[in-house]
N, C-alpha and C positions, 0 to 999 in steps of 0.2 A: 601512491596509496589511494584507492578509491574513496570518494567522499563518504560512502556508507561505512566503510571500515573506520574512517576517522571519527564518524559520529558515534559509533558504538565504543570505540576506544575512549572517547571523551566521557561517555556515560560511566564506563568502568572506573576511570580516574576519579570521577566525582561521586562514585559509590551510589548510583541511582539507576533506575530503570528507564529504558528508552520509550518515547512516545512516537508512534508511527500513525500518521493520519492519512485518510483517503478522501479524495474529492473526485467528482465526475467532471472531467475537463469540459468546459463549454456550457455548463449548467449554471444559470440560464443563458449565459453568454460567455465568450472568452474574455471579454473585458472584466466581467465580474470575477471570473476565475483568476485573473491576474491580480486583482485586489485581494482575493481570498488567499492565494498563495503567499503573498507578502504578509498578510495578517496572521496566518497560521505560523509562518516562520518566526514572526516577532513574538507570538504568544507562547512559543516553547516547543513546537513540533521539531523532533530530531530528524525525522525522515518523512517525506510526503509521497504517497502513491497517487499518481495521476491516472485515473480511470479513463480509458479511451471508449467513448460511447459506441455501442453496438446494438443493432436492431434485435438481436436474439440473445440477451445476456442470461444464459441458462443457469449460472451459478448465483444469480442475484435475486434478491427479494423485491417487493414492490417499490421500496424507496429508491434503490439504485436503478431499477427498470425505468421508473418515471423520470429520474434525472437523465438517463441516457436518451430518452425520447425528447426531452426538452433540449438537450445539447444537439442532437441531430437536427431538430427543427430549426435551431439557430445557425445551422450550416457548419458545425464543427467537423473538422477532418484531421487526420494525422499530421498533414503538412502544417495546418494552422496551430495544432498543439505544439509542434516542435518550435514554431515561431514564438509561442508563448514561453516555452522553456528558455529560449535565447534571451528574451526580455527579462525573465526572472533571474537569469545568471548575471545580469548587469548589477543586481542589487543584493543577491544572496548566494551563499554556498551551501545551503541546506540540501541534503541529497534528495534526488528525485528518482522514483521508480515508475517506469511505464507499465501500467497494469492493463493488459489487453487480452482479447480473444484472438486466436491464431488466424482466423479468416482475414482480419484486417492487416495483419503482418504479412501474410502470404500475398495479398493483393498489392501491397506497397512494394514488396520485394525484400526478402530477409537481409541480404547483404547490404542493399541500399539503406534500409531502415536502421540497421546496426551502425553503419557509418554516419548517417545523419543524426542518429540519437547521440552518439559520442560527440560529434561536432557541436550539437546544440547544448549539451550539458546534462543529458540523462546519465544516470549511474548504474542502472540495472533494469532488467525486464522480469516481469512476472506474467507468464502466459497461462491463463487459468485453465484452458481446456486442451492443452497439448500434452499427451502422455510422454513420459520420459523416453519410451521406446521409439517415439517419432521425432525426437529432438535432435537427431544427428546433423540436420542441416542448420539448425538455429544456433546451437551452442558454440561451434567453432567460429561463427560470425561474431558472436559476442566476445569470445576470447580475443580475437584479432583486434577488437576495438576497446578492450579493457573494460567491458561491461559485465556486471554480475548476472548470472542465471540464478534466480531465486526460487527455491523449492517450496511447494505447498504439500503439507502432510495432513492427514485427517485422523480423527479418533479411530477409524476403522482400519487404518494402515497396519498390516501385520509386521512383526519385527524383521523378517527377511526382506519384505518389500521396502521397509523403511531404509534399510542399509543401501539398497539399490537406488532409491530416490535421492539419497544424499551424496552419492558419488559425484565429485566434480562441481558441486554447487558453490555459490559464493554469497557474500553479503550477510544474509541472515536466513533462517528457516522460518517460514510462516506456518504456524500450527493452527489449524481450523478447530475452534473449540467445540463445535457442534456439527452434527450431520444436518444436511439441508442447505438452505440458501442464506445469503446475507440478510441482515436486519437486526435492529436493536431488540434486545431481550431483557427480561427482568431477573433471570436466574442463571446460575452457573451449573454446568453438568457435574454430576457426582463423581465421574471418573476423570476429571480434569487433572488432578494431582498425579495420579498414576501414569496417565498417558504423556503428560509433559515431561515427567521424569524419564520415561523411556526415550523420548526424542532427545533430551539433553545428554543422555548417556551415549547416544549414537553419533553425536557430532560435537566438534569444537566451536562451531559457529554460534553466534547468538540465536536464541529461539524467541520469537515473538508470537503472541497469541491474539487471534482476532475472530470476528464473526459474533456479533451480539453484544459487545461491550457498550453500555449505554450511560454510564455515570462514573464520576470520579471514585466513588466507593467500590464499584465493581472493578474498575481498572486497578485500584490498589490491591484488591484481593487476588486478582489474576496475576498481577506482577510479582507477587511473593513466590511464584512457582516458575517464572520464566524471566527472560532478560528484557522484555518490553511488551507493550500491548499495541494493538491496531484498533483504531476507532474511525468509522466512516459513516454509517447510515445515520447516526444521531447528528453528525455535523451537517449532512445534507438535509435532514428534516428541519433543522434550525434555520438553514439558509432559505429553504423553500417556504417555510411558514411565516416568514417576516413580511411586514407590509411593503417594504422596499428592499431591493438588493443590498443597498448600503446598510440598512438595519440588520439584514441577514448576515452580512459579513461581520458586523460588530458582535452579534449574538454568537456566531460560530467561534470567533476569536476568544470571547469571554469563556465559553465552554472549554476550549482547548487550554486556556490559562489554568482553569480549575483542574483539568486532567494532569497538566504538567506539574502543578503544585502537589497533587496527590501522589504522583510518582517520585517526588523528591522528599517526601516525608519519611 
Protein backbone atom coordinates (compact mmCIF):
# COMPACT_ATOMS: atom_id res chain seq x y z
CA UNK A 1 0.00 0.00 0.00
CA UNK A 2 1.39 3.39 -1.04
CA UNK A 3 2.25 5.79 1.80
CA UNK A 4 -0.29 8.28 0.44
CA UNK A 5 -3.05 5.67 0.70
CA UNK A 6 -2.00 4.85 4.26
CA UNK A 7 -2.00 8.53 5.23
CA UNK A 8 -5.56 9.12 4.02
CA UNK A 9 -6.71 5.85 5.58
CA UNK A 10 -5.31 7.08 8.90
CA UNK A 11 -7.20 10.37 8.53
CA UNK A 12 -10.44 8.47 7.93
CA UNK A 13 -9.87 6.28 10.99
CA UNK A 14 -9.23 9.38 13.10
CA UNK A 15 -12.26 11.18 11.60
CA UNK A 16 -10.28 14.22 10.49
CA UNK A 17 -9.22 15.99 7.33
CA UNK A 18 -5.75 15.68 5.79
CA UNK A 19 -3.18 18.45 5.71
CA UNK A 20 -1.09 18.53 2.54
CA UNK A 21 1.77 21.03 2.55
CA UNK A 22 3.90 22.32 -0.31
CA UNK A 23 7.48 23.52 -0.21
CA UNK A 24 9.84 24.58 -2.96
CA UNK A 25 12.78 22.18 -2.68
CA UNK A 26 16.09 23.99 -2.35
CA UNK A 27 14.65 27.30 -1.15
CA UNK A 28 16.85 28.89 0.08
CA UNK A 29 19.03 25.77 0.15
CA UNK A 30 18.62 22.03 0.26
CA UNK A 31 19.99 22.01 3.80
CA UNK A 32 17.17 24.30 4.91
CA UNK A 33 14.65 22.20 2.97
CA UNK A 34 15.85 19.12 4.84
CA UNK A 35 15.22 20.83 8.17
CA UNK A 36 11.87 22.13 6.92
CA UNK A 37 10.71 18.69 5.78
CA UNK A 38 11.36 17.17 9.19
CA UNK A 39 9.78 20.15 10.95
CA UNK A 40 6.60 20.01 8.87
CA UNK A 41 6.31 16.25 9.31
CA UNK A 42 6.64 16.71 13.07
CA UNK A 43 4.13 19.57 13.05
CA UNK A 44 1.34 17.47 11.56
CA UNK A 45 1.65 17.48 7.77
CA UNK A 46 0.04 14.30 6.43
CA UNK A 47 1.51 14.62 2.91
CA UNK A 48 4.25 16.94 1.65
CA UNK A 49 4.54 18.12 -1.93
CA UNK A 50 8.10 18.80 -3.01
CA UNK A 51 8.13 21.48 -5.68
CA UNK A 52 10.91 21.04 -8.22
CA UNK A 53 12.22 24.54 -9.07
CA UNK A 54 11.73 25.57 -12.68
CA UNK A 55 12.75 28.68 -14.58
CA UNK A 56 9.27 29.23 -16.08
CA UNK A 57 6.68 28.17 -13.47
CA UNK A 58 3.59 29.27 -15.39
CA UNK A 59 1.06 28.01 -12.85
CA UNK A 60 2.69 29.77 -9.92
CA UNK A 61 2.31 33.23 -8.48
CA UNK A 62 5.05 35.56 -7.23
CA UNK A 63 5.73 33.66 -4.00
CA UNK A 64 6.58 30.32 -5.60
CA UNK A 65 8.23 31.97 -8.60
CA UNK A 66 10.64 33.73 -6.24
CA UNK A 67 11.21 30.52 -4.30
CA UNK A 68 12.06 28.70 -7.54
CA UNK A 69 14.58 31.37 -8.45
CA UNK A 70 16.25 31.17 -5.05
CA UNK A 71 16.40 27.37 -5.27
CA UNK A 72 17.88 27.42 -8.77
CA UNK A 73 20.46 30.00 -7.69
CA UNK A 74 21.43 27.63 -4.87
CA UNK A 75 22.17 24.88 -7.40
CA UNK A 76 19.09 22.71 -6.80
CA UNK A 77 18.63 19.86 -9.28
CA UNK A 78 16.38 16.82 -9.50
CA UNK A 79 19.30 14.59 -8.58
CA UNK A 80 19.95 16.58 -5.42
CA UNK A 81 16.24 16.62 -4.55
CA UNK A 82 16.16 12.82 -4.74
CA UNK A 83 19.17 12.72 -2.40
CA UNK A 84 17.17 14.93 -0.04
CA UNK A 85 14.28 12.45 -0.20
CA UNK A 86 16.64 9.58 0.62
CA UNK A 87 17.86 11.38 3.73
CA UNK A 88 14.30 12.22 4.78
CA UNK A 89 13.30 8.58 4.44
CA UNK A 90 15.82 7.72 7.13
CA UNK A 91 13.75 9.65 9.67
CA UNK A 92 10.15 9.81 8.40
CA UNK A 93 7.46 7.89 6.52
CA UNK A 94 5.34 10.97 5.72
CA UNK A 95 4.34 10.66 2.04
CA UNK A 96 6.12 12.81 -0.52
CA UNK A 97 4.76 13.97 -3.88
CA UNK A 98 7.11 15.27 -6.56
CA UNK A 99 5.44 18.41 -7.92
CA UNK A 100 7.08 19.29 -11.23
CA UNK A 101 6.76 20.78 -14.67
CA UNK A 102 7.16 18.24 -17.45
CA UNK A 103 10.23 19.80 -19.08
CA UNK A 104 12.34 18.78 -16.09
CA UNK A 105 11.01 15.22 -16.12
CA UNK A 106 11.56 14.89 -19.87
CA UNK A 107 15.17 16.06 -19.61
CA UNK A 108 15.91 13.67 -16.75
CA UNK A 109 14.19 10.79 -18.55
CA UNK A 110 10.72 9.54 -17.66
CA UNK A 111 11.62 5.90 -16.99
CA UNK A 112 14.82 6.80 -15.19
CA UNK A 113 13.11 9.36 -12.95
CA UNK A 114 10.23 7.02 -12.12
CA UNK A 115 12.66 4.32 -11.03
CA UNK A 116 14.87 6.77 -9.13
CA UNK A 117 11.85 8.35 -7.46
CA UNK A 118 10.60 5.00 -6.19
CA UNK A 119 14.05 3.98 -5.00
CA UNK A 120 14.52 7.29 -3.14
CA UNK A 121 11.13 7.16 -1.42
CA UNK A 122 8.82 9.39 -3.48
CA UNK A 123 5.19 8.25 -3.48
CA UNK A 124 3.63 10.06 -6.43
CA UNK A 125 3.99 12.69 -9.14
CA UNK A 126 1.94 15.74 -9.84
CA UNK A 127 2.92 17.11 -13.25
CA UNK A 128 1.30 20.50 -13.42
CA UNK A 129 1.55 21.23 -17.15
CA UNK A 130 1.17 17.81 -18.78
CA UNK A 131 -2.26 17.29 -20.40
CA UNK A 132 -3.76 13.89 -19.79
CA UNK A 133 -3.80 13.32 -23.57
CA UNK A 134 0.01 13.53 -23.53
CA UNK A 135 0.58 11.33 -20.48
CA UNK A 136 0.81 7.95 -22.22
CA UNK A 137 4.57 7.77 -21.72
CA UNK A 138 4.50 8.87 -18.11
CA UNK A 139 1.71 6.92 -16.49
CA UNK A 140 2.93 3.38 -17.33
CA UNK A 141 6.35 4.27 -15.91
CA UNK A 142 4.70 5.33 -12.66
CA UNK A 143 2.58 2.18 -12.54
CA UNK A 144 5.64 -0.02 -13.01
CA UNK A 145 7.23 1.67 -10.01
CA UNK A 146 4.08 1.79 -7.86
CA UNK A 147 3.92 5.57 -7.86
CA UNK A 148 0.65 7.48 -7.98
CA UNK A 149 -0.32 9.76 -10.86
CA UNK A 150 -2.16 12.59 -9.12
CA UNK A 151 -4.77 14.54 -11.05
CA UNK A 152 -5.35 18.30 -11.03
CA UNK A 153 -8.88 19.52 -11.70
CA UNK A 154 -10.07 23.12 -11.93
CA UNK A 155 -13.29 25.02 -11.28
CA UNK A 156 -13.67 25.34 -15.05
CA UNK A 157 -13.42 21.58 -15.72
CA UNK A 158 -16.69 20.43 -17.35
CA UNK A 159 -18.30 17.14 -16.15
CA UNK A 160 -17.35 15.09 -19.21
CA UNK A 161 -13.75 16.31 -19.00
CA UNK A 162 -13.69 15.60 -15.26
CA UNK A 163 -14.53 11.94 -15.79
CA UNK A 164 -11.78 11.67 -18.39
CA UNK A 165 -9.19 13.30 -16.13
CA UNK A 166 -9.98 10.93 -13.27
CA UNK A 167 -9.51 7.68 -15.17
CA UNK A 168 -6.63 5.68 -13.72
CA UNK A 169 -5.43 8.29 -11.24
CA UNK A 170 -4.29 7.47 -7.71
CA UNK A 171 -3.48 8.87 -4.30
CA UNK A 172 -5.78 11.86 -4.24
CA UNK A 173 -7.38 14.42 -6.51
CA UNK A 174 -6.11 17.99 -6.26
CA UNK A 175 -8.95 20.46 -6.74
CA UNK A 176 -7.73 23.96 -7.63
CA UNK A 177 -10.03 26.31 -5.75
CA UNK A 178 -9.56 29.31 -8.04
CA UNK A 179 -8.67 30.12 -11.61
CA UNK A 180 -5.28 31.74 -11.96
CA UNK A 181 -1.96 31.09 -10.29
CA UNK A 182 -0.87 29.96 -6.84
CA UNK A 183 -0.69 32.40 -3.95
CA UNK A 184 -2.25 33.10 -0.56
CA UNK A 185 -5.68 34.75 -0.71
CA UNK A 186 -8.16 36.13 1.80
CA UNK A 187 -11.46 34.90 0.39
CA UNK A 188 -12.99 31.66 -0.85
CA UNK A 189 -14.77 31.43 -4.21
CA UNK A 190 -18.55 31.40 -4.04
CA UNK A 191 -18.82 28.26 -6.19
CA UNK A 192 -16.46 26.14 -4.08
CA UNK A 193 -19.18 23.99 -2.50
CA UNK A 194 -20.89 23.11 -5.77
CA UNK A 195 -17.69 22.32 -7.64
CA UNK A 196 -16.12 20.20 -4.92
CA UNK A 197 -19.37 18.23 -4.65
CA UNK A 198 -19.15 17.47 -8.38
CA UNK A 199 -15.57 16.23 -8.03
CA UNK A 200 -16.36 14.06 -5.00
CA UNK A 201 -19.29 12.56 -6.88
CA UNK A 202 -17.00 11.59 -9.76
CA UNK A 203 -14.31 9.72 -7.77
CA UNK A 204 -13.76 7.40 -4.82
CA UNK A 205 -10.35 8.97 -4.17
CA UNK A 206 -9.82 11.61 -1.48
CA UNK A 207 -10.28 15.13 -2.80
CA UNK A 208 -8.05 17.90 -1.47
CA UNK A 209 -8.39 21.59 -2.24
CA UNK A 210 -5.57 24.08 -2.69
CA UNK A 211 -4.46 27.39 -4.22
CA UNK A 212 -4.99 30.34 -1.92
CA UNK A 213 -5.53 28.83 1.54
CA UNK A 214 -3.73 31.16 3.92
CA UNK A 215 -5.01 30.62 7.49
CA UNK A 216 -6.27 27.92 9.87
CA UNK A 217 -9.76 29.43 9.68
CA UNK A 218 -9.81 29.24 5.89
CA UNK A 219 -8.41 25.70 5.98
CA UNK A 220 -11.17 24.65 8.37
CA UNK A 221 -13.90 26.15 6.17
CA UNK A 222 -12.58 24.55 2.99
CA UNK A 223 -12.09 21.20 4.71
CA UNK A 224 -15.78 20.90 5.53
CA UNK A 225 -16.37 20.25 1.82
CA UNK A 226 -13.39 18.04 0.93
CA UNK A 227 -11.07 15.40 2.41
CA UNK A 228 -8.10 17.69 2.94
CA UNK A 229 -6.47 20.99 2.10
CA UNK A 230 -3.19 22.04 0.49
CA UNK A 231 -1.18 24.98 1.82
CA UNK A 232 2.04 26.17 0.22
CA UNK A 233 2.54 29.87 -0.52
CA UNK A 234 1.93 30.99 3.05
CA UNK A 235 4.54 28.51 4.32
CA UNK A 236 7.05 29.81 1.78
CA UNK A 237 6.29 33.42 2.76
CA UNK A 238 6.94 32.65 6.42
CA UNK A 239 10.22 30.96 5.59
CA UNK A 240 11.39 33.77 3.31
CA UNK A 241 10.32 36.59 5.65
CA UNK A 242 12.24 35.42 8.69
CA UNK A 243 15.53 36.96 9.79
CA UNK A 244 17.31 33.60 9.58
CA UNK A 245 16.51 30.28 7.90
CA UNK A 246 16.30 28.64 11.31
CA UNK A 247 13.71 31.18 12.46
CA UNK A 248 11.85 30.67 9.20
CA UNK A 249 11.65 26.91 9.74
CA UNK A 250 10.31 27.49 13.25
CA UNK A 251 7.69 29.96 12.00
CA UNK A 252 6.60 27.63 9.23
CA UNK A 253 6.34 24.69 11.62
CA UNK A 254 4.27 26.73 14.08
CA UNK A 255 1.89 27.71 11.28
CA UNK A 256 1.54 24.08 10.16
CA UNK A 257 0.79 23.05 13.75
CA UNK A 258 -2.03 25.59 13.79
CA UNK A 259 -3.38 24.24 10.49
CA UNK A 260 -3.22 20.65 11.73
CA UNK A 261 -5.04 21.62 14.91
CA UNK A 262 -7.76 23.40 12.92
CA UNK A 263 -8.32 20.31 10.77
CA UNK A 264 -8.64 18.11 13.86
CA UNK A 265 -11.35 20.22 15.50
